[in-house]
N, C-alpha and C positions, 0 to 999 in steps of 0.2 A: 748673028747680031754683032755689029762692029763695036770697036772700043768706044767710039763716040756715043753709040746708043746706050752701051752699058753705063757709061759715065752719066749720061742724062737720066737713066733709070735710077741709079744710085742717088743722084742729086735730088730727083723727085721724091724718093723715099725719105731722104734726109729732111727735105723741106716739109713733107707731110708729117714726119715725126716731130720736127720742131713746132710745126703748126699745132699738132695735137697737144704737145707739151704746153704751148702758150695758151691754147684754149682751155686745157685742164687747169692751169694755174689761174687764168682769168676766171674760169668757172668756180674754182675753189674759193678764190677771194670774193667772188660775187655771192657764192653760197654762204660763206662766212659772214659777209656783210648783211645778207638777208636774214641769216640766223640771228646775228647780233641785233638787227633792226626789230625783228619780231620778238626777240627774247627780252628786250628791255622792259616790256610791260608785263612779263610773265611773273608768276609767284616765285619767290625765292625758295631755295632748298629748305630753309628753316620753316617757311610757311607750309611747304608740302609735308614736312615731317611732323608738324604740329597743327593738325586740322581740328579746330574747335568750332563746331557748329553752334549757331544761335539756339539756345534752349530756353524753355519756360522757367521763370522763377516762380516758385510756389510759396505762398504764405499759409502756414499751418496754424491751426488752433492748438491749444495745450493738449486737447484730447485727440489730436491726429487728423482732424478734418481739414480739407483744403478750403481756405477762406477766399482766396483769390489767386489768379495766375497773372503774372506780368510778362509781356513778351512783345516782340515785333514780329516774330514768327512762332506760331504755336507748335513747338516740336518737343517730343519726349524721346530722347535717344535710347535705343535698346541694342544690345549686342546680338550677334548672329545666332547664338543659341536660344534666344527668345523669339526669333523670327521663324515662322513655319517654313518648312522646306518647300511647300507649295507656293509660297510667296516668291522665293528665289526662282523657282521653275517658271512661274507665270511671267515674271519680269524679263527673264532671259529669253523666253520663247517669243514674246511680243516685241521686245526692244532690241535684242542683240543675240540672235541664235548662235552666232559663232564666238560668243564671249569667251568660252573656255579655250578656244584655239588661237586667237590672235594675241598680239602684244600691245594692244591699245589702238591699233589701226587695222581696219579691214581694207587691205590694199585694193582688192577688187572693187569694193563698193566706193572707196574714196576716189579711185581713178575714174570710175564710171560717173560719179557725181561731178568731178571737175570737167570731164569732157563734155558732158551734157550741158553744164553751165556755159561752157565756151560756145558750143554749137548753137544753143538756143538763146544765147545772150541774156540769160536769166540767172537768178541766184536762188532758185527754189529747191535745189536738190539737197536732201538731208544726208543720209548715210553715215551719221555720227555713231560711233560705237557707244556702248554703255559707259565706258571709261571717259570718252570725250564729253559725253553729256554731263558726267559727274564733274569734270574739269570746268565746264561752263557754269554749273550750278554753284560750285564752291568759290569761284573767283570772279568777282564782278568786272575786273579789268579785261577779261577775255571778251565779254560782251555777248549779246544775243543776235546782233544784226547778221543777215545772211550775206556774208562777203567771203572772198577767198582768204583774205588776211586773217579773218576770225577763225576760219577752219585750220589755218596753219598754226596759229597760237593755241588753239584747242588741241591740235594734234601733238604739238611739242609738250604741252602740259600733261596730256594723257600718257605720253611715253614715260615721263618722269614718275607719274603716279604708278604706272605698271611696274616700274623698276623698284619702287619703295614698298609697295603693298601687295599682299596676296590677292588672288581672285575673290576669295570669300570676303576679305576686308573691303575690297572695292565695291562688291555687291551690297555689303552691309551699309556702307556709307551712302551709296546711291539710294537705297530703299529708305534710309533715315532722313535724307535731305530732300527728297522729291516733294513737290507741292501736290497735294491730293484734294484740294478744294475745301470750301466751307471752313476756312480758318485752320486747316490741318496741314502741317508739314511733317512728313514722315509717316511710317506705317502705324506706329503706336498711337499717335494723336488721331490719325484717320480711323483706326479701329474703334477707338473710344467714341469718336464723334459720330460715326455711321452706325456702329453695331452695339455700342455700349459695353464693350468688353476689351480686354487686352489683346494684343496682336497674336499672342501664342495660342489663343483659343479660336482663331478664325478657321472656318471651313475652306475647302478648296475653291468653291465658287466665290466666296467672299474675297479670297486672295486674288482671284482672277479679276474680280470687279475693281479692286484697288489698283492692280497692275494696269488695267485698261484706262483708268482715270488719268494716269501720269501724263500721257501725251497731250491732253487738253482737258484740264480739270473743270473748265466751264462748260464745254460742249458735252462732256460725258458725266456730268453731275448726276448721281443716282437720285438726288432729291428734286432737282429742278428739271432734269431731262431724263426721266426713267427709261423711256423707250430707247434712246440713243445709248444709254448706259448698259441696258440689257443686250443690245446688239454688239456693243464693243466687248462686253464681258464674254459673250459667246465666241467672238473672234479670238480672244485670248485663249479660251478653252480649246478651240480648234487647233490653234498653233501649238498648244501644249500636247495635244494628241499627235500632231505631225512630228513633233520633236521627241516623241517617245516618253513624255512625262505622264501621260494618261493613256489608258486603254480606250478602245472604242466604246465599251460598255460604260466606263466611268464618264467619258465625254457625254454620252447620251443621257446619263443620269443628271449630271451637273448642269447641262445646257437648258434643262427644263425647270430647274429650281427657280422659284420666284425671287425677285430682289426685295429684301426686307431690311430697310434702314430706318433709323429714327430721325425725326426732324430736329434740327438744332434749336432747342429751346434756350432761353436765357434764364437760368434759374435765379431766383432772388438772392442777392448777395447777403450772406450772414454778417451782421454787425458792420454795415457799410461805413459808418462814421469811424469806427475803430480801424478798419482796414485802410481807409484813406489817411488816417493819422499815421499808421505804420508806413504806408507808401511814401508820404512826404518825409518822414524821418529817414527812410532808406535813401531817398534822393540826396539828403545831406550827408549820410554816412558813406555812400558808395565811393565818394571821392577819397575819403580817408583810407578805405580798404582797397582802392584801386580796382573796383569792379564796376560792371554795368548791370544794373538790376533787371534790365529788359532783355539782355542777351546771354547772360552767363549761367543760366540754369541753377540759380541759388535756391537753397531751401531755407526759408525764414521761419523760425519757430517762435511763436508768440505765446502770450500768457492767457489769451481769451479762452474761456470754457464755454462750449456751445450749449450745454445744458443750462448753465446759468444765464447765458444770453437769451435763450428761448424763453425762460421765465421772465426776464426783463422785458422783452418785446411784448409778450402777452399782457402783462400787468400795465405796461405803459400805454399801449394802444387802446386797451379796453377803457381805461379811465380818462384818457384825453378826449375820447368821444363824449363822455359825460360833461367834461368841462367846456367843450366846444358848444354843446347844446345849451348850457347855462348862459354862456356869453351870447350866443345867437339870439336866444329868447329875450335877453335883456336889451340887446340892441334893437331888435325888431319892435319891442314895446316902447322904445325911447328914441324917437327921431332926433332929439336934441343931442344925444350921445353920438349919433352918426354924424351930425353936423360938426361936432367938435373934432371928430376924427378926420373928416375930409377937408375941413377948412372952408373959408369963404371964397377962395380963388379956384376951387376945384371945378373941373369940367364934368365931373361925375355927380349925378344927382342922388338924393337920399333914396329915391325909389329904385334907382339902379343898384345901389349898394344893398338894399333889401333883397333885390332879386339875386344878387351874388350870394348873399348869406343863405337864401333858400335853395341855392343850387340851380336856379332857373337860367342863369347866364354864367359864362366863365368868370372866375375871380380875376380881377385886375391884379397883376403881379405886384404893383406898387402898394396895393391895399392889403396884401397878405401880411405885411409888417404890423398892421393894426387890427386885423380881423381874425387872425388865426392863433389859437392857443398852441403854444410850443412848450418845450420842456427839455429836460436832460436827466439821464440816470447814469451813474457810474458806480461800479462795485469793485472793491479792492481787497486783496488779502492783506490784513494788517501786518502780518509778520514777514511776508516776502516782498510786499509792494506790488505784487502782480495784479495788473488790471484784468479782472475776470469778466466784466461785461461793460458795454458802453453804448449809450444812446445819446445822440447829439441833437435830435429833433424828431418831429413826427414823420418826415418823409425826406430822405436823402436826395431823391430825384428833384424835389421842389426846392430844397435849400441845403447846400453843402456846409453851411455855417455850423460848426460843431459847438453847440451850447455847453457841452460838458467840459470842454477845454478852453473855449474862447469867450464865452459870455461873461460879462461882469455885471452882477446884480447885487442889490442890497440883500443881506441874509436875514434881517430881522432877528428874531429870538434864537435862531440857530447859532448866533455869535455868543450868546450868553455863557455857555460852558467855558469859553476862553476867559471870560471875566472872572468866573468863579475859580477856574484853575489857577489864575494869577494870584488870587487871594489865598487859596489853600497853599500854593507854593511859597507864599510869604508868611506862612505859619498860622493862618487863621483856621480854626476848626470849623467843621460843617455846622456846628451848633451856634455859630456866631449869629447874633440877632440884631436886626436893623428895623427901623420903623417902616411900615407899609403905609406911608403918608405922602401927600403931594410934594413934589420937588421941582426945582427949576434947574434945567441943564442948558448948556451952551452948545450951539452948532458951530461948524467950521467957519461960517461967515460972521460969527460973533453974535448972531441973533439968539434971543432967548426962546426956549421951548419948554412948555409945561406938559410933559407926557402924562398919560394915565394908564392904568392897567386895562387889559383888553375888555374886562367886564365892568370897568369903572369902579371896582371895589377899592376900599381902603381897609386898614386894620392896624393892629398893634405891632409889637415886636415879632419879627419873623425870621426864621433860620434860613441858611443857604438851601437846605433840602426842600423846605416849603417854597422858597423863592423859585427854585427850578421846577418843582412839581407843578405849580400853578402858573409858571412863566410870568412872574410878577415884574413888570417894568420898573415900578417905584423902588422895589428892594434892590434890583440889579443896579440901577443908577446910583443908589446909595453905596453899594459895595465899591463902585469905582470912585465915587466922590469922597467917601469917609474912611475907607480902609486902604485903598491902594492909590492909583493915579492913572489918568489917561496914558501918560508916557509909558508906564509899566505894562499896560495892556498892549500897547503898540509893540513894545519889545518882545512880549510873549508871542504875539501874532507873527512877528518876523522869525522868531525861533521855530515856530511851527510851520514855517515856509509858506506863509500867505504873502504873496508878492505884490498885491495891489496896494494902492495908496491908502494909508490908514492915518487920518488926521487925529492928533492927540487932543481930542476934545471930549467933554462929558457924554455927548450923544453917541459916541462910539460904543458905549455899553449896550445900546439897544439895536445894534446892527445897522447903523446908517452908512458905514463904509462898504463899498462894493467888494465882492469876492468872486472867485471862479469856482464853479461846482467841484471840479477835480481837486482843487487845493483845499477847500473846506472839508471835503470828504477825507482827504489824506490827513488833515489835521485831526479829525476825530479818530483816525486809525492810531494816532499816538496814544490816546486813552486806552484803546483796546490792546495795544502792544507794549504795555508796561512802561510807558513814557518815552519810548524810542520812536523817532521819526524814520520811516523807510521811504526812500524815493519811489514814487509810482513808476513802473516800467511796463512796456508793451512787448518787448522782444527779449528772449533769453539767449538765443544763439543763431548764428548764420553758418550754414555749411555750403561748400562749393559743389560743383556738379559731380564730383567724385565721392562725396560724403565726408570730406575732410572739414573739420570745424575751423573756420577762419576768423571767427569772432565770438566771444561769449560776453554776456552782460549780467552783472550783479548790481543791485541798487546801492546807492550811498545810504549810510545810516548815521543818525546823530542823536545824541542824548538830549532830551528836552526837559522831562520831568523825572522825579524819582518815581519808583514803582508805587509808593504810597500815595502820592498826589494823583497819579493816573488812576489808581484803583478807586480812590474816593470820588473823583469826578464820574467815573463809570458807575459807581453805586448810586450817585445822585440821578444819573440818567436812566438807570434801571427803575428807580422810583417813578420817574416821569412816564415811562411806558406802562408800568404796572398800575399806577393810580393817578397819573397826571394828564397833561394835554395829549400824550401819545397813547392813552389807554385804549383808544379805538382799535389799535392793532390787535389787542387781545379779544375783546368781546364782539367786535364787529367783523373782523377779518380772520380770526382764528389762528393768529400766530402766537404760539404758546412757548417757544423756546426762550431761554434767558437772553435778554437783550437790553441795551441801553440806547436812548435816542432822544431827539429834541425836534419839536415843531418850530417853524419860523414863518412869520407873516409880516409884510411891510405895510406901511400906511396906504390906505385905499385899496388894500389887497391886490397890489400889482404884482407881487412876488409871493409864491407859496413854496415852503420848503419842508422836507423832513430828512434828517441825517441820523443814522443809527447803525448799530453793529451788534454782532454776536462775537464769540471768540474766533469764529471761522471767517467772517466776512464783514466788511463795513460798506454801507451803500448810502449814497446821497441822491436825493430826488429834488429837482427844481421844476416848477410849473409857472408859466407866465406868458404874456403876449410880448413879442419882440419890442414893440413900442412901449416903453416904461410908463407912458402917460395913460395907458389903457388898463383899467381894472378888470380883474377876473370876475368881480361881482362883490357886493357889499358883505357877504357872509362867507366868501371863499378863502378861508384860513388855511394854514399849513395842515391842520388836522383834517380838513375836508378836501382840499385840492391835491395835496402831495402825499399825505400819509396812506391813503388807499393804495397808491402805486407801490410805495415802499413795503407795506405790510403784505400785500399779495405776492410781490416779488420775493421777499425774504421767505415767506411760507413755502412757496412753490420751489424756489431754488434749493433750500435746505432739504426739502423732501426729495427732489431730483438727485441730489448728491448723497442722500442717505445720512446726512449729518444729524446726530442725536443731540439732545439737550446737554449742555456742558457749561458749568459755572465759570465765571472769570477767576483766574488764579489770584488768590489773595496773598499778598506779600507778608512776611513775618512782622514788618514794621507797623502794620495796621492791626489794632486791637479793638475788641468790644468792651465797652464800659457801660455799666448800668448807671443811669442818671435820672434826675428829677424831670418828669415830662414837661413841667412848666418852666422851671428856671434854668434847665440844662446844666445844673450843678450836681455835685455828688449828693445823693439822696439821704434824707433822714428816713427813719422807719415809717414816717407818716406821708411821705411823698408818693404821688402817682408815678409809676416807673415806666421807663422805656430803655431800650438798649441802642446805643449809637456807636458808630465807628470813628476811631481817632488814629492819627499817626502818633506813635509813641512820643511823648513829650508835649503833646498839645491837648491831652485830656484834662478835664477840670481838676483842680486841686482844692477848691473851696466847697464847703457844704451848703446846701440849701438852708436859708434862714427864714423861709416863709412858712413851710409846713412843719409846725411844731405841735406838741401836745396841747399847748394853749389854743392854737388854731383849731385843733380837733374838738376841744371842749366848746369853743365858740360855735363851731358848726353844729354840734349836738344841741347846744342851747337854742340856736336859731331854728333848728328843726322842731324842737319841743315847743318853742314859742308859737 
C-alpha cells in the first residue's frame, strides 16, 4: 500500500470518526430534546414522592356505624401486610410475570411491541409492565391512548417510580389503585363489594378472580358476566401454576371452585336528612380546612346515635300513616276541600285527585305539597348539644327539604313556656294568679283578635302551673299583657336563639310567630340544662386519612336563665305531662320516666307539636302538611297528632339506651313552701294546704286572711242548718 493510499485510509477514518462524533452529538441533542419534550408533561419528583390516592371519606355515627361514604373513586387503601400473598402472586402472574426481574421496563416486550406497531401500522400492542400500568393509573397527564408517545411517557415515569419505591410498595400501590368494577377501586373495596369481607380474609380463588378483573372490569364482571369471569379466573390460576405459585393439585382444586359473589344492593341510608345536612356543612367547611371531602379519605365523626335514630324512624313512620289516613278520609268525604286545594284554574279534576289519594294513579308532584302529611323530629342532648336523631320528612327520596332545620311553622302553645319563663325570670312566682276570662289581643297587622281556650272554658283566678297544665290561652295572654310585655318575650326568644321574626305583639303569647323545629327544641334544652343554651352540633371531629385529627368541634354555650328559673319551668312542664295536655304519654303510650313537655296546636289544626325532655334528651316533633292552608283535621291537636310520635320515640329510645328514671337536678335556690291551696299565701291553721316550689325571695310573706276560725264556725253553722 502506497503512501497516498495510507493517507486516504487515515483520512477516511478521520472523516468516519468525525462523522460518528457529529452523529453522536446530534443524536444526544435530539435525545435530550425528545426527553425534554416528553418530560414536560410528566409528574414532578415531588408528585412521585407523595402519592396520595383518592380515598373514600366516611361519615360515622357516634356509635361507630358508617352512615355514608363520599367519594369520586370508592377506594379503601390498605398496606401490603393486609393484602393476601395470593393476591400479589395472582396479579404478578397474569399482569407481569417478570416484575421482580425488570427495572420498570421489559426491554424484550417493549421492543417487540414497538416493532409490531411499526410493521403492522397499528397501535394495538400492549407490553406495559405492572409499573408502567401504575404510572398510567396514577397520573392523568400520561393518558390512556395507544400511541408511541404515551408509551415513552409511561416508561419514563415507570423508571422514576422504580427508582423511588421497592417492588412490594409498587405492587401494593397497583393493587390499591386498580379499578375492579361495580364502584370498587382497589382490593379492599372490591373484597367488601363482591365477598362482603376484608381483603385479608380472601381465599386464593377469590384473589385470582379480582386479579383477572383488573384487565377489563366490565367484560370480566363476576356479577354481570359470570361465565367470562370464571374463565378469566381460571386463566389466572393456570398462570399462577405456571409461575410456581400453585401446585398442580392446588390449581385443580381452585379451578373447580364456584364463583360466589354478593349482588351490590343499595342499603337504605340511616338518617338521610341528618347525613345530607352534614354533607352540606362539610362542603362549606372543606375550604377552611384545605381538604376535598370527596377525595381525601377523611373520617367524619358525628353525634348521631343509630339506636336513637331507629326509635325515631319507627315512631315517626308508624304514626304518620295514621295521620295520612285521617287526612285522606276527610278529603275523600269532602270534595269541596279538594276544590279549595286544586283551585279553579287547575287542569286536574276532583276525581283525579281522589284517585291519587286512593293510590290508583301516581301522585302529581305539585299536589304532594297539599296532600301529603309531613313532619319532623329532632333529638338533642341538652348538656352537650349533640344532635342524636333527626328526621326531616317522611321520605328523603321524594323530598330533600329538611323540615327539622328549614321549615318555619307556627308553634302554637309550644311557645307558652317561653312566656312563662320570661315572667318567672322577672320575679313572678308560679303561684301568680290571673283571670281565666275573655281578653282582646292585637295581631302584627294591628287587627283585634279575641282568642278562647281550646275547650272554650273560662274561670276565675288561675296560677301559672294551672295555666300550663291546661294550656289556657286566656291566662297566657294575660301573663304577657299584665305582667311582662311583648318586647320582653321577644328579647327572651332571642336569648334562647330563636332566629325567626318575632313581632312584639300580644298574639305572640299564643305562638303566632313562626319557629324552626330545631331551634324550638334547642330552646327547651335550656330548661333541661340548668338555664344554659348549648349550640346544637352534628360533627365532633374530622380525621385525615392517616388518623390525625385535623379539626375538633365543641359547641358554643351561653347563660340564658338562672338554674332556679330553668328548674321551675321544667317543674311546670312535668305537671303538664303528668296531669295536663301531655298526660297521654303516660297512660296511652306507657312512657313512665320523669319528663317535662308541652303540646302545641295552631288555628285550624294546620300544625301539631310536642316538645319535651328528660335529663338525658330533649326531642321536638312537628306534624303538618307543607301547605299551611291545609288542616290535618278539626280534632288533630298536638296531643293527638304529635304526642304519639314523641311518647313512643322517648319510650323506645330510653329503653334502647338503658336509661333509667332520673329526676331533674334541683338547685339550692329552689325551696318548698307550704301554702294555702286557695289563696296561695302562707297558711293559717284552717287553710287547705299544698306545697309549692319557689325561688328564694319570691315565696309569699303574707298570711291567708280568708280561712279563719270564724270561717270555720260559719261553715259548721251552714252544715248544721
